[in-house]
N, C-alpha and C positions, 0 to 999 in steps of 0.2 A: 045592427052590424049584421052583415049578410054571410052566411055560412056556405061553402062549397061542400057539395056531396061528392065525395070520392068514389070512383068507381069500385066495383067489387074486386077484391085481389084474385078471385078465382077466374076471371074473364081472361087475362094474359095467360094463365097456366092452360085453361082449356084450349086457347089458340095455339099455344106451343104443343100440346099434346095432339091436336089435330094435325099440326103442321108435321110434325115427327111421325104420325101414322101415315100421312100422305107420302113422306119422303120413304118411309119403309115400304109402302105398296109399290111405289115406282121401282125402287130396288128390286124387290120381289120379281116384279113383272120383267124387268130386262134380265135378270138372272135366269129365270125360267125360258126366256125367249132364246137366250145364247144357248143354255144346254139342248133345247129342242132344235134348234137351227144348226148347231154346229156339232150333234152327236155324231162320232164317227161310225158307231156300229149300224150297219144298215142291212137287215137280215134278209131283204128281198134280193140282195146281190149275192148272197150265199146258199140261196134255196135253189136245189137242183131237181128238177122234176125227171129228167130224162129226155129221150129223142121225142120230137114232135112227129106230126104228120109228114111234115116237108122231107124231113131226114129219112123217114121210112119209105116214101115215095121215090126219093133219090135211090136208096140203096135198093129197093126192089127193082129199079130199072138197070141199075148196074149189074144186079145178080141176072136178070133176064138177058142182058147183053152177052155176059161172059158164059151163061150155059149154052147160047146159040152158035158159039164158035167151037 
């Protein structure tokens, strides 16, 4: 009489754990992606450095023109 060797019971459990870990990684990736991609806070939009060289040149030209009159 031939006997069949049953596969070890830990194999399906390992596959389920691996699959659950993969699903968890995919979920974390998308969560982090959406947080980074759609973050409403953009500090560069609120950072004010003051007038630049173009503004100073324009104002100095206006000041020279107003003084000459």
